[in-house]
ChimeraX commands (.cxc) that place a marker at each C-alpha (Angstrom):
marker #1 position -0.11,0.05,0.12 radius 0.5
marker #1 position 3.04,2.81,0.95 radius 0.5
marker #1 position 4.12,2.10,-3.12 radius 0.5
marker #1 position 7.41,0.47,-2.11 radius 0.5
marker #1 position 9.59,0.24,-5.31 radius 0.5
marker #1 position 11.34,-3.17,-4.42 radius 0.5
marker #1 position 9.56,-6.19,-5.08 radius 0.5
marker #1 position 8.53,-8.04,-2.17 radius 0.5
marker #1 position 9.09,-11.77,-2.41 radius 0.5
marker #1 position 6.55,-14.11,-0.84 radius 0.5
marker #1 position 9.91,-16.13,0.85 radius 0.5
marker #1 position 11.06,-12.83,2.40 radius 0.5
marker #1 position 8.07,-12.06,3.95 radius 0.5
marker #1 position 8.06,-15.41,5.58 radius 0.5
marker #1 position 11.49,-14.77,6.87 radius 0.5
marker #1 position 10.94,-11.01,7.83 radius 0.5
marker #1 position 8.00,-11.74,9.79 radius 0.5
marker #1 position 9.31,-14.97,11.24 radius 0.5
marker #1 position 6.11,-17.18,10.00 radius 0.5
marker #1 position 5.66,-20.59,8.11 radius 0.5
marker #1 position 4.49,-20.62,4.67 radius 0.5
marker #1 position 1.02,-21.89,5.82 radius 0.5
marker #1 position 0.53,-19.15,8.56 radius 0.5
marker #1 position 1.57,-16.45,5.61 radius 0.5
marker #1 position -1.30,-17.98,3.19 radius 0.5
marker #1 position -3.63,-17.90,6.17 radius 0.5
marker #1 position -2.66,-14.06,6.55 radius 0.5
marker #1 position -3.19,-13.29,3.05 radius 0.5
marker #1 position -6.59,-14.87,2.89 radius 0.5
marker #1 position -7.91,-12.62,5.99 radius 0.5
marker #1 position -5.95,-9.65,4.32 radius 0.5
marker #1 position -8.20,-10.26,1.04 radius 0.5
marker #1 position -11.36,-10.58,3.24 radius 0.5
marker #1 position -10.18,-6.47,4.46 radius 0.5
marker #1 position -9.73,-5.54,1.06 radius 0.5
marker #1 position -12.96,-7.23,-0.61 radius 0.5
marker #1 position -14.80,-4.13,0.06 radius 0.5
marker #1 position -12.39,-1.97,-1.64 radius 0.5
marker #1 position -12.37,-4.06,-4.63 radius 0.5
marker #1 position -8.40,-4.98,-3.86 radius 0.5
marker #1 position -6.83,-7.99,-3.65 radius 0.5
marker #1 position -3.38,-9.23,-3.07 radius 0.5
marker #1 position -1.62,-10.53,-6.21 radius 0.5
marker #1 position 1.51,-12.81,-6.12 radius 0.5
marker #1 position 3.37,-13.86,-8.85 radius 0.5
marker #1 position 7.42,-14.65,-9.77 radius 0.5
marker #1 position 7.43,-11.10,-11.88 radius 0.5
marker #1 position 5.90,-8.66,-9.57 radius 0.5
marker #1 position 6.08,-10.42,-6.42 radius 0.5
marker #1 position 3.51,-9.99,-3.53 radius 0.5
marker #1 position 1.41,-6.70,-3.91 radius 0.5
marker #1 position -1.81,-5.23,-4.01 radius 0.5
marker #1 position -3.87,-4.65,-7.37 radius 0.5
marker #1 position -6.72,-2.45,-8.03 radius 0.5
marker #1 position -8.11,0.70,-9.11 radius 0.5
marker #1 position -5.31,3.59,-7.63 radius 0.5
marker #1 position -8.24,5.82,-6.22 radius 0.5
marker #1 position -9.41,2.97,-4.09 radius 0.5
marker #1 position -5.89,1.90,-3.35 radius 0.5
marker #1 position -5.67,5.42,-1.74 radius 0.5
marker #1 position -9.16,5.53,-0.36 radius 0.5
marker #1 position -8.25,1.89,1.62 radius 0.5
marker #1 position -5.06,3.57,2.83 radius 0.5
marker #1 position -6.58,6.54,4.23 radius 0.5
marker #1 position -8.97,4.43,5.93 radius 0.5
marker #1 position -6.95,2.09,7.45 radius 0.5
marker #1 position -4.84,4.84,9.06 radius 0.5
marker #1 position -8.26,6.40,10.40 radius 0.5
marker #1 position -10.03,3.61,11.50 radius 0.5
marker #1 position -6.67,1.88,13.36 radius 0.5
marker #1 position -6.38,4.76,15.72 radius 0.5
marker #1 position -9.27,6.84,15.29 radius 0.5
marker #1 position -9.56,10.00,13.62 radius 0.5
marker #1 position -7.85,12.19,16.24 radius 0.5
marker #1 position -4.53,10.07,17.31 radius 0.5
marker #1 position -3.37,9.57,13.42 radius 0.5
marker #1 position 0.07,10.81,14.07 radius 0.5
marker #1 position 0.97,8.40,16.63 radius 0.5
marker #1 position -0.38,5.54,14.30 radius 0.5
marker #1 position 2.72,3.04,13.55 radius 0.5
marker #1 position 1.77,2.51,9.63 radius 0.5
marker #1 position 1.10,6.28,9.08 radius 0.5
marker #1 position 4.96,6.94,10.86 radius 0.5
marker #1 position 6.41,4.23,8.76 radius 0.5
marker #1 position 5.42,6.04,5.52 radius 0.5
marker #1 position 5.36,10.04,6.26 radius 0.5
marker #1 position 8.26,12.15,7.79 radius 0.5
marker #1 position 7.31,14.27,10.37 radius 0.5
marker #1 position 9.07,17.15,8.82 radius 0.5
marker #1 position 6.58,16.28,5.30 radius 0.5
marker #1 position 3.53,16.12,7.32 radius 0.5
marker #1 position 4.23,19.77,9.23 radius 0.5
marker #1 position 5.31,21.60,5.35 radius 0.5
marker #1 position 2.22,20.12,4.24 radius 0.5
marker #1 position -0.03,21.07,6.95 radius 0.5
marker #1 position 1.68,24.44,7.18 radius 0.5
marker #1 position 0.82,25.07,3.30 radius 0.5
marker #1 position -3.00,23.28,3.51 radius 0.5
marker #1 position -4.03,25.62,6.21 radius 0.5
marker #1 position -2.41,29.03,4.60 radius 0.5
marker #1 position -4.07,28.21,1.35 radius 0.5
marker #1 position -7.41,27.25,2.36 radius 0.5
marker #1 position -7.51,30.18,4.89 radius 0.5
marker #1 position -6.65,32.49,1.87 radius 0.5
marker #1 position -9.61,30.94,-0.15 radius 0.5
marker #1 position -11.94,30.66,2.67 radius 0.5
marker #1 position -13.25,27.27,2.75 radius 0.5
marker #1 position -14.60,25.99,5.65 radius 0.5
marker #1 position -13.22,22.84,6.83 radius 0.5
marker #1 position -13.82,21.35,10.44 radius 0.5
marker #1 position -10.83,19.73,12.39 radius 0.5
marker #1 position -11.90,16.43,11.23 radius 0.5
marker #1 position -12.20,17.47,7.40 radius 0.5
marker #1 position -8.68,19.02,7.10 radius 0.5
marker #1 position -7.44,15.87,8.54 radius 0.5
marker #1 position -8.81,14.11,5.76 radius 0.5
marker #1 position -7.52,16.47,3.35 radius 0.5
marker #1 position -3.88,16.42,4.80 radius 0.5
marker #1 position -4.09,12.95,4.74 radius 0.5
marker #1 position -5.08,12.67,1.02 radius 0.5
marker #1 position -2.48,15.13,0.11 radius 0.5
marker #1 position 0.31,12.73,1.68 radius 0.5
marker #1 position -1.05,9.59,0.12 radius 0.5
marker #1 position -1.02,11.82,-2.97 radius 0.5
marker #1 position 2.89,12.59,-2.67 radius 0.5
marker #1 position 3.97,9.44,-1.87 radius 0.5
marker #1 position 1.54,7.57,-4.59 radius 0.5
marker #1 position 2.73,10.00,-7.49 radius 0.5
marker #1 position 6.39,9.38,-6.58 radius 0.5
marker #1 position 5.92,5.83,-7.21 radius 0.5
marker #1 position 4.37,6.83,-10.43 radius 0.5
marker #1 position 0.71,6.17,-9.29 radius 0.5
marker #1 position -2.08,8.51,-10.19 radius 0.5
marker #1 position -5.61,8.91,-10.20 radius 0.5
marker #1 position -7.53,9.46,-13.65 radius 0.5
marker #1 position -10.98,11.25,-13.96 radius 0.5
marker #1 position -13.42,11.82,-16.70 radius 0.5
marker #1 position -13.36,14.76,-19.19 radius 0.5
marker #1 position -17.24,15.65,-17.43 radius 0.5
marker #1 position -15.62,15.51,-14.23 radius 0.5
marker #1 position -12.37,17.63,-14.93 radius 0.5
marker #1 position -15.01,20.22,-16.33 radius 0.5
marker #1 position -17.08,20.48,-13.30 radius 0.5
marker #1 position -13.89,20.58,-10.77 radius 0.5
marker #1 position -12.40,23.70,-12.58 radius 0.5
marker #1 position -15.31,25.35,-12.40 radius 0.5
marker #1 position -15.29,25.16,-8.57 radius 0.5
marker #1 position -13.18,27.56,-6.40 radius 0.5
marker #1 position -11.80,24.43,-4.36 radius 0.5
marker #1 position -9.99,23.85,-7.90 radius 0.5
marker #1 position -8.29,27.18,-7.81 radius 0.5
marker #1 position -7.65,26.32,-4.16 radius 0.5
marker #1 position -6.20,22.90,-4.81 radius 0.5
marker #1 position -3.96,24.60,-7.78 radius 0.5
marker #1 position -2.61,26.92,-5.42 radius 0.5
marker #1 position -1.57,24.20,-2.95 radius 0.5
marker #1 position -0.31,21.88,-5.89 radius 0.5
marker #1 position 2.00,25.08,-6.69 radius 0.5
marker #1 position 3.14,25.34,-3.39 radius 0.5
marker #1 position 3.78,21.84,-2.76 radius 0.5
marker #1 position 5.68,21.35,-6.03 radius 0.5
marker #1 position 7.89,24.39,-5.09 radius 0.5
marker #1 position 8.66,23.35,-1.55 radius 0.5
marker #1 position 8.94,19.52,-2.22 radius 0.5
marker #1 position 10.70,20.03,-5.63 radius 0.5
marker #1 position 8.49,17.79,-7.50 radius 0.5
marker #1 position 6.22,17.58,-10.45 radius 0.5
marker #1 position 2.64,16.28,-9.31 radius 0.5
marker #1 position 0.82,16.32,-13.16 radius 0.5
marker #1 position -2.75,16.23,-13.01 radius 0.5
marker #1 position -3.03,15.39,-9.20 radius 0.5
marker #1 position -5.01,18.68,-8.76 radius 0.5
marker #1 position -8.20,17.18,-9.70 radius 0.5
marker #1 position -7.48,14.53,-6.73 radius 0.5
marker #1 position -6.98,17.22,-4.51 radius 0.5
marker #1 position -9.83,19.29,-5.76 radius 0.5
marker #1 position -12.20,16.12,-5.28 radius 0.5
marker #1 position -11.11,15.94,-1.72 radius 0.5
marker #1 position -11.71,19.60,-0.99 radius 0.5
marker #1 position -15.19,19.16,-2.27 radius 0.5
marker #1 position -16.25,16.31,-0.46 radius 0.5
marker #1 position -14.34,17.95,2.66 radius 0.5
marker #1 position -16.86,20.90,2.94 radius 0.5
marker #1 position -19.82,20.81,5.23 radius 0.5
marker #1 position -23.09,20.32,3.77 radius 0.5
marker #1 position -26.30,22.33,5.16 radius 0.5
marker #1 position -29.06,20.51,6.94 radius 0.5
marker #1 position -32.46,20.90,6.50 radius 0.5
marker #1 position -32.82,23.41,9.57 radius 0.5
marker #1 position -29.97,25.63,8.41 radius 0.5
marker #1 position -31.46,25.73,5.06 radius 0.5
marker #1 position -34.89,26.61,6.22 radius 0.5
marker #1 position -33.26,29.28,8.12 radius 0.5
marker #1 position -31.25,30.80,5.65 radius 0.5
marker #1 position -34.43,30.99,3.42 radius 0.5
marker #1 position -36.29,32.40,5.85 radius 0.5
marker #1 position -33.78,35.02,6.51 radius 0.5
marker #1 position -33.61,36.08,2.98 radius 0.5
marker #1 position -37.39,36.41,2.67 radius 0.5
marker #1 position -37.55,38.65,5.98 radius 0.5
marker #1 position -35.50,41.44,4.26 radius 0.5
marker #1 position -38.13,41.63,1.69 radius 0.5
marker #1 position -41.51,40.94,3.37 radius 0.5
marker #1 position -43.37,41.32,6.65 radius 0.5
marker #1 position -43.09,38.82,9.40 radius 0.5
marker #1 position -46.77,37.71,8.70 radius 0.5
marker #1 position -46.16,36.54,5.43 radius 0.5
marker #1 position -42.77,34.91,7.13 radius 0.5
marker #1 position -44.57,33.09,9.36 radius 0.5
marker #1 position -47.01,31.63,6.55 radius 0.5
marker #1 position -44.00,30.79,4.64 radius 0.5
marker #1 position -42.76,28.71,7.58 radius 0.5
marker #1 position -45.80,26.68,7.67 radius 0.5
marker #1 position -45.42,26.07,3.70 radius 0.5
marker #1 position -42.04,25.01,4.58 radius 0.5
marker #1 position -43.12,22.86,7.08 radius 0.5
marker #1 position -45.96,21.43,5.08 radius 0.5
marker #1 position -43.71,20.12,1.77 radius 0.5
marker #1 position -40.96,19.06,4.38 radius 0.5
marker #1 position -38.41,20.81,3.10 radius 0.5
marker link #1:1,2 radius 0.2
marker link #1:2,3 radius 0.2
marker link #1:3,4 radius 0.2
marker link #1:4,5 radius 0.2
marker link #1:5,6 radius 0.2
marker link #1:6,7 radius 0.2
marker link #1:7,8 radius 0.2
marker link #1:8,9 radius 0.2
marker link #1:9,10 radius 0.2
marker link #1:10,11 radius 0.2
marker link #1:11,12 radius 0.2
marker link #1:12,13 radius 0.2
marker link #1:13,14 radius 0.2
marker link #1:14,15 radius 0.2
marker link #1:15,16 radius 0.2
marker link #1:16,17 radius 0.2
marker link #1:17,18 radius 0.2
marker link #1:18,19 radius 0.2
marker link #1:19,20 radius 0.2
marker link #1:20,21 radius 0.2
marker link #1:21,22 radius 0.2
marker link #1:22,23 radius 0.2
marker link #1:23,24 radius 0.2
marker link #1:24,25 radius 0.2
marker link #1:25,26 radius 0.2
marker link #1:26,27 radius 0.2
marker link #1:27,28 radius 0.2
marker link #1:28,29 radius 0.2
marker link #1:29,30 radius 0.2
marker link #1:30,31 radius 0.2
marker link #1:31,32 radius 0.2
marker link #1:32,33 radius 0.2
marker link #1:33,34 radius 0.2
marker link #1:34,35 radius 0.2
marker link #1:35,36 radius 0.2
marker link #1:36,37 radius 0.2
marker link #1:37,38 radius 0.2
marker link #1:38,39 radius 0.2
marker link #1:39,40 radius 0.2
marker link #1:40,41 radius 0.2
marker link #1:41,42 radius 0.2
marker link #1:42,43 radius 0.2
marker link #1:43,44 radius 0.2
marker link #1:44,45 radius 0.2
marker link #1:45,46 radius 0.2
marker link #1:46,47 radius 0.2
marker link #1:47,48 radius 0.2
marker link #1:48,49 radius 0.2
marker link #1:49,50 radius 0.2
marker link #1:50,51 radius 0.2
marker link #1:51,52 radius 0.2
marker link #1:52,53 radius 0.2
marker link #1:53,54 radius 0.2
marker link #1:54,55 radius 0.2
marker link #1:55,56 radius 0.2
marker link #1:56,57 radius 0.2
marker link #1:57,58 radius 0.2
marker link #1:58,59 radius 0.2
marker link #1:59,60 radius 0.2
marker link #1:60,61 radius 0.2
marker link #1:61,62 radius 0.2
marker link #1:62,63 radius 0.2
marker link #1:63,64 radius 0.2
marker link #1:64,65 radius 0.2
marker link #1:65,66 radius 0.2
marker link #1:66,67 radius 0.2
marker link #1:67,68 radius 0.2
marker link #1:68,69 radius 0.2
marker link #1:69,70 radius 0.2
marker link #1:70,71 radius 0.2
marker link #1:71,72 radius 0.2
marker link #1:72,73 radius 0.2
marker link #1:73,74 radius 0.2
marker link #1:74,75 radius 0.2
marker link #1:75,76 radius 0.2
marker link #1:76,77 radius 0.2
marker link #1:77,78 radius 0.2
marker link #1:78,79 radius 0.2
marker link #1:79,80 radius 0.2
marker link #1:80,81 radius 0.2
marker link #1:81,82 radius 0.2
marker link #1:82,83 radius 0.2
marker link #1:83,84 radius 0.2
marker link #1:84,85 radius 0.2
marker link #1:85,86 radius 0.2
marker link #1:86,87 radius 0.2
marker link #1:87,88 radius 0.2
marker link #1:88,89 radius 0.2
marker link #1:89,90 radius 0.2
marker link #1:90,91 radius 0.2
marker link #1:91,92 radius 0.2
marker link #1:92,93 radius 0.2
marker link #1:93,94 radius 0.2
marker link #1:94,95 radius 0.2
marker link #1:95,96 radius 0.2
marker link #1:96,97 radius 0.2
marker link #1:97,98 radius 0.2
marker link #1:98,99 radius 0.2
marker link #1:99,100 radius 0.2
marker link #1:100,101 radius 0.2
marker link #1:101,102 radius 0.2
marker link #1:102,103 radius 0.2
marker link #1:103,104 radius 0.2
marker link #1:104,105 radius 0.2
marker link #1:105,106 radius 0.2
marker link #1:106,107 radius 0.2
marker link #1:107,108 radius 0.2
marker link #1:108,109 radius 0.2
marker link #1:109,110 radius 0.2
marker link #1:110,111 radius 0.2
marker link #1:111,112 radius 0.2
marker link #1:112,113 radius 0.2
marker link #1:113,114 radius 0.2
marker link #1:114,115 radius 0.2
marker link #1:115,116 radius 0.2
marker link #1:116,117 radius 0.2
marker link #1:117,118 radius 0.2
marker link #1:118,119 radius 0.2
marker link #1:119,120 radius 0.2
marker link #1:120,121 radius 0.2
marker link #1:121,122 radius 0.2
marker link #1:122,123 radius 0.2
marker link #1:123,124 radius 0.2
marker link #1:124,125 radius 0.2
marker link #1:125,126 radius 0.2
marker link #1:126,127 radius 0.2
marker link #1:127,128 radius 0.2
marker link #1:128,129 radius 0.2
marker link #1:129,130 radius 0.2
marker link #1:130,131 radius 0.2
marker link #1:131,132 radius 0.2
marker link #1:132,133 radius 0.2
marker link #1:133,134 radius 0.2
marker link #1:134,135 radius 0.2
marker link #1:135,136 radius 0.2
marker link #1:136,137 radius 0.2
marker link #1:137,138 radius 0.2
marker link #1:138,139 radius 0.2
marker link #1:139,140 radius 0.2
marker link #1:140,141 radius 0.2
marker link #1:141,142 radius 0.2
marker link #1:142,143 radius 0.2
marker link #1:143,144 radius 0.2
marker link #1:144,145 radius 0.2
marker link #1:145,146 radius 0.2
marker link #1:146,147 radius 0.2
marker link #1:147,148 radius 0.2
marker link #1:148,149 radius 0.2
marker link #1:149,150 radius 0.2
marker link #1:150,151 radius 0.2
marker link #1:151,152 radius 0.2
marker link #1:152,153 radius 0.2
marker link #1:153,154 radius 0.2
marker link #1:154,155 radius 0.2
marker link #1:155,156 radius 0.2
marker link #1:156,157 radius 0.2
marker link #1:157,158 radius 0.2
marker link #1:158,159 radius 0.2
marker link #1:159,160 radius 0.2
marker link #1:160,161 radius 0.2
marker link #1:161,162 radius 0.2
marker link #1:162,163 radius 0.2
marker link #1:163,164 radius 0.2
marker link #1:164,165 radius 0.2
marker link #1:165,166 radius 0.2
marker link #1:166,167 radius 0.2
marker link #1:167,168 radius 0.2
marker link #1:168,169 radius 0.2
marker link #1:169,170 radius 0.2
marker link #1:170,171 radius 0.2
marker link #1:171,172 radius 0.2
marker link #1:172,173 radius 0.2
marker link #1:173,174 radius 0.2
marker link #1:174,175 radius 0.2
marker link #1:175,176 radius 0.2
marker link #1:176,177 radius 0.2
marker link #1:177,178 radius 0.2
marker link #1:178,179 radius 0.2
marker link #1:179,180 radius 0.2
marker link #1:180,181 radius 0.2
marker link #1:181,182 radius 0.2
marker link #1:182,183 radius 0.2
marker link #1:183,184 radius 0.2
marker link #1:184,185 radius 0.2
marker link #1:185,186 radius 0.2
marker link #1:186,187 radius 0.2
marker link #1:187,188 radius 0.2
marker link #1:188,189 radius 0.2
marker link #1:189,190 radius 0.2
marker link #1:190,191 radius 0.2
marker link #1:191,192 radius 0.2
marker link #1:192,193 radius 0.2
marker link #1:193,194 radius 0.2
marker link #1:194,195 radius 0.2
marker link #1:195,196 radius 0.2
marker link #1:196,197 radius 0.2
marker link #1:197,198 radius 0.2
marker link #1:198,199 radius 0.2
marker link #1:199,200 radius 0.2
marker link #1:200,201 radius 0.2
marker link #1:201,202 radius 0.2
marker link #1:202,203 radius 0.2
marker link #1:203,204 radius 0.2
marker link #1:204,205 radius 0.2
marker link #1:205,206 radius 0.2
marker link #1:206,207 radius 0.2
marker link #1:207,208 radius 0.2
marker link #1:208,209 radius 0.2
marker link #1:209,210 radius 0.2
marker link #1:210,211 radius 0.2
marker link #1:211,212 radius 0.2
marker link #1:212,213 radius 0.2
marker link #1:213,214 radius 0.2
marker link #1:214,215 radius 0.2
marker link #1:215,216 radius 0.2
marker link #1:216,217 radius 0.2
marker link #1:217,218 radius 0.2
marker link #1:218,219 radius 0.2
marker link #1:219,220 radius 0.2
view
């Protein structure tokens, strides 16, 4: 999952983990069960050794879910897997860039949502360094490019490339996707309140009350 360049041999894993062939095979079957919801699986071949295969977007999602769920959302920095693939200096510099640019574009992210964007940004850096990238349909790209989150993502990518001396290709769309998905969604009560506040600028309180009753009736 962490995109190691070197080939991982089955028998090397046995020695490294100090387990038997039967135990390792059993572990792989259990891992396959974990990977199945993500449409991923373990592949073992002489040419490529042991690796996880599947859609790149789902591999990245699997990594992010593992980091979050193994220690909880607010303990990811202490996660051993997290520490094994991300350097503290990388994390802090990327956190700084994200905070700076997101504040400039006035995007509203909860602490939880920000950590999600940070995790996906780190995964993006590591996976792209191994020539692993996510592709998008043309319609999705056109939709992304109309959003303010795309402008924000462009600036973030620019800053990352300058700071880390890397070329991130079209990863701007991956980052845009996660900035969009991290935005808070208004619930029904918030939508109602916003509509009523706008109405009250132009109409009397009596009419506003009628509108409230209508909204309640149609279950907006």
